[in-house]
N, CA, C and O atoms as CSV, one atom per row, in Angstrom:
chain,resi,resn,atom,element,x,y,z
A,1,UNK,N,N,48.189,-2.878,70.338
A,1,UNK,CA,C,48.916,-2.522,71.552
A,1,UNK,C,C,50.392,-2.365,71.225
A,1,UNK,O,O,50.908,-3.040,70.335
A,2,UNK,N,N,51.090,-1.455,71.960
A,2,UNK,CA,C,52.509,-1.319,71.705
A,2,UNK,C,C,53.244,-2.595,72.073
A,2,UNK,O,O,52.866,-3.300,73.008
A,3,UNK,N,N,54.296,-2.879,71.326
A,3,UNK,CA,C,55.060,-4.063,71.688
A,3,UNK,C,C,55.844,-3.786,72.957
A,3,UNK,O,O,55.941,-2.640,73.397
A,4,UNK,N,N,56.402,-4.832,73.544
A,4,UNK,CA,C,57.082,-4.683,74.836
A,4,UNK,C,C,58.235,-3.691,74.776
A,4,UNK,O,O,58.453,-2.936,75.723
A,5,UNK,N,N,58.970,-3.686,73.676
A,5,UNK,CA,C,60.105,-2.782,73.552
A,5,UNK,C,C,59.645,-1.340,73.587
A,5,UNK,O,O,60.229,-0.524,74.300
A,6,UNK,N,N,58.595,-1.003,72.821
A,6,UNK,CA,C,58.097,0.372,72.819
A,6,UNK,C,C,57.573,0.767,74.184
A,6,UNK,O,O,57.828,1.881,74.642
A,7,UNK,N,N,56.858,-0.106,74.832
A,7,UNK,CA,C,56.311,0.203,76.156
A,7,UNK,C,C,57.436,0.415,77.159
A,7,UNK,O,O,57.356,1.312,77.998
A,8,UNK,N,N,58.480,-0.399,77.081
A,8,UNK,CA,C,59.605,-0.263,77.994
A,8,UNK,C,C,60.361,1.023,77.716
A,8,UNK,O,O,60.734,1.732,78.650
A,9,UNK,N,N,60.597,1.340,76.433
A,9,UNK,CA,C,61.307,2.562,76.079
A,9,UNK,C,C,60.577,3.787,76.620
A,9,UNK,O,O,61.210,4.751,77.051
A,10,UNK,N,N,59.275,3.751,76.596
A,10,UNK,CA,C,58.495,4.905,77.022
A,10,UNK,C,C,58.542,5.111,78.528
A,10,UNK,O,O,58.232,6.204,79.004
A,11,UNK,N,N,58.917,4.099,79.283
A,11,UNK,CA,C,58.892,4.245,80.735
A,11,UNK,C,C,60.250,4.019,81.379
A,11,UNK,O,O,60.354,4.059,82.605
A,12,UNK,N,N,61.301,3.780,80.589
A,12,UNK,CA,C,62.621,3.520,81.149
A,12,UNK,C,C,63.132,4.669,81.999
A,12,UNK,O,O,63.657,4.448,83.090
A,13,UNK,N,N,62.986,5.886,81.514
A,13,UNK,CA,C,63.517,7.047,82.214
A,13,UNK,C,C,62.342,7.813,82.791
A,13,UNK,O,O,61.421,8.188,82.066
A,14,UNK,N,N,62.373,8.042,84.086
A,14,UNK,CA,C,61.285,8.782,84.713
A,14,UNK,C,C,61.308,10.218,84.210
A,14,UNK,O,O,62.366,10.752,83.876
A,15,UNK,N,N,60.152,10.830,84.159
A,15,UNK,CA,C,60.040,12.186,83.646
A,15,UNK,C,C,60.944,13.157,84.389
A,15,UNK,O,O,61.424,14.125,83.800
A,16,UNK,N,N,61.182,12.917,85.658
A,16,UNK,CA,C,61.974,13.852,86.438
A,16,UNK,C,C,63.460,13.764,86.114
A,16,UNK,O,O,64.213,14.656,86.504
A,17,UNK,N,N,63.911,12.731,85.420
A,17,UNK,CA,C,65.321,12.615,85.106
A,17,UNK,C,C,65.636,12.996,83.666
A,17,UNK,O,O,66.799,12.980,83.264
A,18,UNK,N,N,64.625,13.335,82.890
A,18,UNK,CA,C,64.869,13.763,81.516
A,18,UNK,C,C,65.517,15.140,81.506
A,18,UNK,O,O,65.049,16.066,82.168
A,19,UNK,N,N,66.592,15.258,80.751
A,19,UNK,CA,C,67.096,16.602,80.482
A,19,UNK,C,C,66.206,17.173,79.377
A,19,UNK,O,O,65.437,16.448,78.748
A,20,UNK,N,N,66.321,18.456,79.157
A,20,UNK,CA,C,65.553,19.070,78.071
A,20,UNK,C,C,65.881,18.369,76.760
A,20,UNK,O,O,64.989,18.036,75.980
A,21,UNK,N,N,67.163,18.151,76.530
A,21,UNK,CA,C,67.609,17.557,75.271
A,21,UNK,C,C,67.084,16.132,75.099
A,21,UNK,O,O,66.690,15.744,73.999
A,22,UNK,N,N,67.078,15.353,76.184
A,22,UNK,CA,C,66.556,13.988,76.102
A,22,UNK,C,C,65.069,14.006,75.758
A,22,UNK,O,O,64.614,13.264,74.887
A,23,UNK,N,N,64.330,14.849,76.441
A,23,UNK,CA,C,62.887,14.932,76.199
A,23,UNK,C,C,62.615,15.407,74.782
A,23,UNK,O,O,61.744,14.863,74.103
A,24,UNK,N,N,63.351,16.420,74.325
A,24,UNK,CA,C,63.170,16.952,72.967
A,24,UNK,C,C,63.475,15.884,71.919
A,24,UNK,O,O,62.728,15.722,70.954
A,25,UNK,N,N,64.572,15.159,72.112
A,25,UNK,CA,C,64.951,14.132,71.147
A,25,UNK,C,C,63.938,12.990,71.106
A,25,UNK,O,O,63.584,12.505,70.031
A,26,UNK,N,N,63.475,12.567,72.275
A,26,UNK,CA,C,62.476,11.497,72.307
A,26,UNK,C,C,61.169,11.979,71.689
A,26,UNK,O,O,60.497,11.225,70.986
A,27,UNK,N,N,60.809,13.229,71.947
A,27,UNK,CA,C,59.599,13.795,71.351
A,27,UNK,C,C,59.706,13.796,69.828
A,27,UNK,O,O,58.737,13.480,69.139
A,28,UNK,N,N,60.864,14.146,69.305
A,28,UNK,CA,C,61.075,14.128,67.860
A,28,UNK,C,C,60.897,12.709,67.303
A,28,UNK,O,O,60.342,12.533,66.218
A,29,UNK,N,N,61.363,11.709,68.038
A,29,UNK,CA,C,61.195,10.316,67.604
A,29,UNK,C,C,59.729,9.913,67.606
A,29,UNK,O,O,59.264,9.217,66.703
A,30,UNK,N,N,59.003,10.359,68.631
A,30,UNK,CA,C,57.573,10.060,68.714
A,30,UNK,C,C,56.846,10.659,67.520
A,30,UNK,O,O,56.020,9.996,66.893
A,31,UNK,N,N,57.154,11.910,67.207
A,31,UNK,CA,C,56.508,12.584,66.076
A,31,UNK,C,C,56.819,11.855,64.776
A,31,UNK,O,O,55.935,11.657,63.943
A,32,UNK,N,N,58.073,11.457,64.603
A,32,UNK,CA,C,58.469,10.732,63.390
A,32,UNK,C,C,57.676,9.441,63.243
A,32,UNK,O,O,57.202,9.125,62.152
A,33,UNK,N,N,57.529,8.688,64.341
A,33,UNK,CA,C,56.769,7.430,64.301
A,33,UNK,C,C,55.302,7.682,63.963
A,33,UNK,O,O,54.701,6.947,63.179
A,34,UNK,N,N,54.732,8.729,64.563
A,34,UNK,CA,C,53.328,9.040,64.289
A,34,UNK,C,C,53.143,9.471,62.841
A,34,UNK,O,O,52.175,9.068,62.197
A,35,UNK,N,N,54.045,10.275,62.327
A,35,UNK,CA,C,53.944,10.740,60.942
A,35,UNK,C,C,54.151,9.620,59.935
A,35,UNK,O,O,53.577,9.641,58.846
A,36,UNK,N,N,54.977,8.635,60.304
A,36,UNK,CA,C,55.261,7.524,59.393
A,36,UNK,C,C,54.036,6.636,59.201
A,36,UNK,O,O,53.868,6.015,58.152
A,37,UNK,N,N,53.182,6.583,60.223
A,37,UNK,CA,C,51.987,5.746,60.130
A,37,UNK,C,C,52.336,4.271,60.176
A,37,UNK,O,O,53.432,3.890,60.586
A,38,UNK,N,N,51.397,3.455,59.755
A,38,UNK,CA,C,51.618,2.013,59.733
A,38,UNK,C,C,51.540,1.363,61.099
A,38,UNK,O,O,51.979,0.225,61.265
A,39,UNK,N,N,50.990,2.060,62.078
A,39,UNK,CA,C,50.837,1.488,63.410
A,39,UNK,C,C,49.362,1.482,63.772
A,39,UNK,O,O,48.547,2.166,63.152
A,40,UNK,N,N,49.043,0.708,64.771
A,40,UNK,CA,C,47.641,0.577,65.161
A,40,UNK,C,C,47.165,1.844,65.868
A,40,UNK,O,O,47.958,2.690,66.282
A,41,UNK,N,N,45.858,1.942,65.990
A,41,UNK,CA,C,45.276,3.071,66.714
A,41,UNK,C,C,45.782,3.091,68.153
A,41,UNK,O,O,46.129,4.149,68.677
A,42,UNK,N,N,45.825,1.928,68.788
A,42,UNK,CA,C,46.288,1.846,70.181
A,42,UNK,C,C,47.739,2.325,70.295
A,42,UNK,O,O,48.075,3.067,71.218
A,43,UNK,N,N,48.596,1.905,69.364
A,43,UNK,CA,C,49.989,2.355,69.371
A,43,UNK,C,C,50.060,3.872,69.162
A,43,UNK,O,O,50.853,4.560,69.803
A,44,UNK,N,N,49.228,4.375,68.266
A,44,UNK,CA,C,49.198,5.814,68.014
A,44,UNK,C,C,48.793,6.583,69.259
A,44,UNK,O,O,49.396,7.605,69.587
A,45,UNK,N,N,47.775,6.095,69.953
A,45,UNK,CA,C,47.325,6.761,71.171
A,45,UNK,C,C,48.397,6.738,72.247
A,45,UNK,O,O,48.604,7.733,72.942
A,46,UNK,N,N,49.077,5.612,72.389
A,46,UNK,CA,C,50.154,5.496,73.373
A,46,UNK,C,C,51.281,6.472,73.046
A,46,UNK,O,O,51.808,7.146,73.932
A,47,UNK,N,N,51.644,6.540,71.770
A,47,UNK,CA,C,52.689,7.475,71.365
A,47,UNK,C,C,52.245,8.916,71.578
A,47,UNK,O,O,53.029,9.747,72.036
A,48,UNK,N,N,50.990,9.216,71.248
A,48,UNK,CA,C,50.474,10.577,71.440
A,48,UNK,C,C,50.560,10.981,72.916
A,48,UNK,O,O,50.999,12.083,73.244
A,49,UNK,N,N,50.134,10.074,73.796
A,49,UNK,CA,C,50.184,10.360,75.234
A,49,UNK,C,C,51.620,10.590,75.692
A,49,UNK,O,O,51.889,11.493,76.485
A,50,UNK,N,N,52.535,9.774,75.193
A,50,UNK,CA,C,53.943,9.941,75.543
A,50,UNK,C,C,54.445,11.281,75.029
A,50,UNK,O,O,55.184,11.980,75.723
A,51,UNK,N,N,54.048,11.637,73.826
A,51,UNK,CA,C,54.438,12.921,73.257
A,51,UNK,C,C,53.944,14.090,74.091
A,51,UNK,O,O,54.662,15.071,74.283
A,52,UNK,N,N,52.723,13.986,74.583
A,52,UNK,CA,C,52.173,15.037,75.444
A,52,UNK,C,C,53.013,15.189,76.715
A,52,UNK,O,O,53.314,16.309,77.127
A,53,UNK,N,N,53.387,14.077,77.331
A,53,UNK,CA,C,54.219,14.128,78.538
A,53,UNK,C,C,55.575,14.759,78.234
A,53,UNK,O,O,56.067,15.593,78.994
A,54,UNK,N,N,56.169,14.354,77.120
A,54,UNK,CA,C,57.475,14.890,76.746
A,54,UNK,C,C,57.389,16.378,76.427
A,54,UNK,O,O,58.287,17.140,76.788
A,55,UNK,N,N,56.324,16.799,75.758
A,55,UNK,CA,C,56.141,18.222,75.462
A,55,UNK,C,C,56.020,19.016,76.757
A,55,UNK,O,O,56.553,20.121,76.860
A,56,UNK,N,N,55.323,18.463,77.742
A,56,UNK,CA,C,55.200,19.131,79.039
A,56,UNK,C,C,56.548,19.235,79.750
A,56,UNK,O,O,56.851,20.253,80.373
A,57,UNK,N,N,57.350,18.183,79.652
A,57,UNK,CA,C,58.686,18.211,80.252
A,57,UNK,C,C,59.513,19.322,79.606
A,57,UNK,O,O,60.180,20.091,80.299
A,58,UNK,N,N,59.466,19.401,78.282
A,58,UNK,CA,C,60.205,20.452,77.575
A,58,UNK,C,C,59.716,21.831,78.003
A,58,UNK,O,O,60.521,22.728,78.254
A,59,UNK,N,N,58.408,21.999,78.085
A,59,UNK,CA,C,57.852,23.293,78.485
A,59,UNK,C,C,58.276,23.657,79.904
A,59,UNK,O,O,58.587,24.816,80.181
A,60,UNK,N,N,58.290,22.678,80.801
A,60,UNK,CA,C,58.735,22.932,82.173
A,60,UNK,C,C,60.186,23.420,82.201
A,60,UNK,O,O,60.523,24.352,82.931
A,61,UNK,N,N,61.044,22.775,81.392
A,61,UNK,CA,C,62.436,23.203,81.322
A,61,UNK,C,C,62.535,24.623,80.803
A,61,UNK,O,O,63.277,25.433,81.358
A,62,UNK,N,N,61.798,24.937,79.745
A,62,UNK,CA,C,61.847,26.273,79.164
A,62,UNK,C,C,61.315,27.327,80.135
A,62,UNK,O,O,61.885,28.411,80.256
A,63,UNK,N,N,60.230,27.005,80.821
A,63,UNK,CA,C,59.681,27.928,81.812
A,63,UNK,C,C,60.689,28.181,82.931
A,63,UNK,O,O,60.851,29.315,83.383
A,64,UNK,N,N,61.362,27.128,83.373
A,64,UNK,CA,C,62.379,27.267,84.415
A,64,UNK,C,C,63.545,28.125,83.947
A,64,UNK,O,O,64.068,28.939,84.709
A,65,UNK,N,N,63.949,27.945,82.705
A,65,UNK,CA,C,65.046,28.754,82.159
A,65,UNK,C,C,64.638,30.222,82.095
A,65,UNK,O,O,65.437,31.104,82.409
A,66,UNK,N,N,63.396,30.485,81.689
A,66,UNK,CA,C,62.909,31.877,81.642
A,66,UNK,C,C,62.907,32.503,83.037
A,66,UNK,O,O,63.298,33.658,83.209
A,67,UNK,N,N,62.463,31.732,84.029
A,67,UNK,CA,C,62.454,32.248,85.407
A,67,UNK,C,C,63.871,32.555,85.882
A,67,UNK,O,O,64.111,33.585,86.512
A,68,UNK,N,N,64.799,31.667,85.580
A,68,UNK,CA,C,66.183,31.888,85.996
A,68,UNK,C,C,66.771,33.121,85.323
A,68,UNK,O,O,67.476,33.902,85.963
A,69,UNK,N,N,66.488,33.300,84.041
A,69,UNK,CA,C,66.986,34.483,83.343
A,69,UNK,C,C,66.362,35.760,83.896
A,69,UNK,O,O,67.040,36.775,84.059
A,70,UNK,N,N,65.076,35.700,84.180
A,70,UNK,CA,C,64.388,36.872,84.735
A,70,UNK,C,C,64.954,37.222,86.099
A,70,UNK,O,O,65.021,38.399,86.455
A,71,UNK,N,N,65.358,36.231,86.862
A,71,UNK,CA,C,65.890,36.474,88.209
A,71,UNK,C,C,67.253,37.157,88.174
A,71,UNK,O,O,67.603,37.881,89.106
A,72,UNK,N,N,68.023,36.937,87.115
A,72,UNK,CA,C,69.365,37.537,87.052
A,72,UNK,C,C,69.411,38.755,86.142
A,72,UNK,O,O,70.442,39.421,86.044
A,73,UNK,N,N,68.311,39.047,85.481
A,73,UNK,CA,C,68.256,40.202,84.586
A,73,UNK,C,C,68.416,41.480,85.412
A,73,UNK,O,O,67.779,41.636,86.454
A,74,UNK,N,N,69.263,42.382,84.946
A,74,UNK,CA,C,69.437,43.622,85.707
A,74,UNK,C,C,68.143,44.425,85.744
A,74,UNK,O,O,67.437,44.543,84.743
A,75,UNK,N,N,67.855,44.963,86.897
A,75,UNK,CA,C,66.646,45.768,87.082
A,75,UNK,C,C,66.973,47.219,86.712
A,75,UNK,O,O,68.056,47.707,87.037
A,76,UNK,N,N,66.052,47.911,86.037
A,76,UNK,CA,C,66.301,49.318,85.707
A,76,UNK,C,C,66.371,50.154,86.990
A,76,UNK,O,O,65.679,49.872,87.968
A,77,UNK,N,N,67.197,51.158,86.964
A,77,UNK,CA,C,67.325,52.068,88.112
A,77,UNK,C,C,66.008,52.831,88.285
A,77,UNK,O,O,65.246,52.981,87.330
A,78,UNK,N,N,65.746,53.305,89.482
A,78,UNK,CA,C,64.484,53.965,89.803
A,78,UNK,C,C,64.218,55.166,88.907
A,78,UNK,O,O,63.061,55.428,88.580
A,79,UNK,N,N,65.240,55.905,88.498
A,79,UNK,CA,C,65.041,57.090,87.686
A,79,UNK,C,C,64.988,56.837,86.182
A,79,UNK,O,O,64.811,57.779,85.409
A,80,UNK,N,N,65.133,55.612,85.761
A,80,UNK,CA,C,65.191,55.323,84.319
A,80,UNK,C,C,63.841,55.046,83.748
A,80,UNK,O,O,63.719,54.785,82.551
């Protein structure tokens, strides 16, 4: 099982308050821990689940940025 510090770190900031950069950085830390190994299966599963949530947060930010850019992109004139 994850130790108390890891469990607390994973839930300190609600998903809705993560900036893209925060989520990306935490995701990078999760990947590093998983790649390093030396943790239990339960810890690995907990980290994997957290990584999935963080990846979704990043994707949501990117999708939102694409929508915003598409909304301000100039539209071609009717004759073009």
